[in-house]
N, C-alpha and C positions, 0 to 999 in steps of 0.2 A: 583436383586443382591442376590447371594447365602448367606446362613447363615455363611458359613466359611469365605467368603469375608468380610462380615460385621464385624465379630469378628476380622479379621485381621486389618481392617481399624481402628477399635476402639483401638486395641492394639497399632497401630502406633501413634494414637493421644495421648494416654497415655504416650508412650515412648518419643515423642517430648516434651511434657509438662515436663516430668521428667528431661530430659536433660537441658531444658531451666531453670528450677528451680535450677539446679546445676551450672548455669553460662555458659553453652555452647551456642554458637550462632548457630541457625539452618540456614544453608546455602541453603539447598534444601531438598525437600520431594518428594518421589515417582518419582525420576528422571529416565527417560526412554531413551533408545536408542535401536537400532535394536537387540542388544545382550541380553537385559534384563533390570532389574530395580534395582535401589538402594533405599532402604527404607528411610534412613535419612543420610544426609551429614551435618556435623556440624564442628564448629571450637572450639577447646579447647586450648586456648593460641596460641602457634605456630603450633599446630597439626591440620591437617584436619582429621576428624574422620568419617569413613564410618561405619554406624551402621545398622546391620541386626536385624530386629525385628521379633520375633516368638511369637505368641499368641495361647494359648490353653484354652479350657473351663475346662480342668481337666488335671491331670497328669497320668491318667489311662494308657496311651500309652507312657509314658516317659515325661521327662521335656523338655520344648520347645527348649532350646539351643542345646539339643542333635540332633536336626534336621539339624544343621549346620555342615556337615561333610567336609572332605577334598575337595570333588568335588565342593560343594557349596562355600567353602572358596576361591578356585581358581577362580571361576566365579566372585565372588565379587571383587577380586583383579583386574581381567581384566576390570570389569566395572569401578572400581576406576580410572584406567589409562585413560579410555575413558572420564570419568567425568573431570579429570584434564586437558586433552587435550581440552575439550570443554570449560573450564573455565579458561584457561591460561590468566593471567592478565599481566605478564611481562616475558620477556625472562630470562631464568635462574632461574625462581621461582621454588624452590624445597622445599616444605613444608615437615615437619615431617608427616608421615602417620600412622594412627592407625586404627585398625579394631576391633570393639566392637560388642557384641551381647547383646540384651536386650530381656529377657524372661518375658512374661506377662502371668500370670495364673489367669483366672477369677474365682472369688469365687462365690459359690452358694448364700452365704450371706456375706455381708460386702464388703470391698474394695478389688480390685484385688491386687495380689502381683507382684512386679516388681523387677527383678534382673538384674543388669548391670554388665556384664563381660567386663572389660576394657582390651584391648589388647588380645582378645580371640584367635586370630590367626594371 
């Protein structure tokens, strides 16, 4: 496993714990289909939340959330529709959808910082 992949997986674990501690129910992690991967799918009351997690070891090249541009957001939306089709539990089920971004910056010393952008796109 590459160092970047290990950092990313660590950030995703922190993000999932962060969401769970705030009362969100984690429905899926690292859900994959032929078109890509969703990092975290959660439920927040009536909303299904598709959460993109970006982790960096520093902010030298920008803040992690800045990596989620319009192209990435459009891809996550398409993947969200695929996830919903794959997990349809009842005809006519139309949950509220929300797209969040969690940025994790690892500290050289101390705890990593976690920023949750609710409804980021």
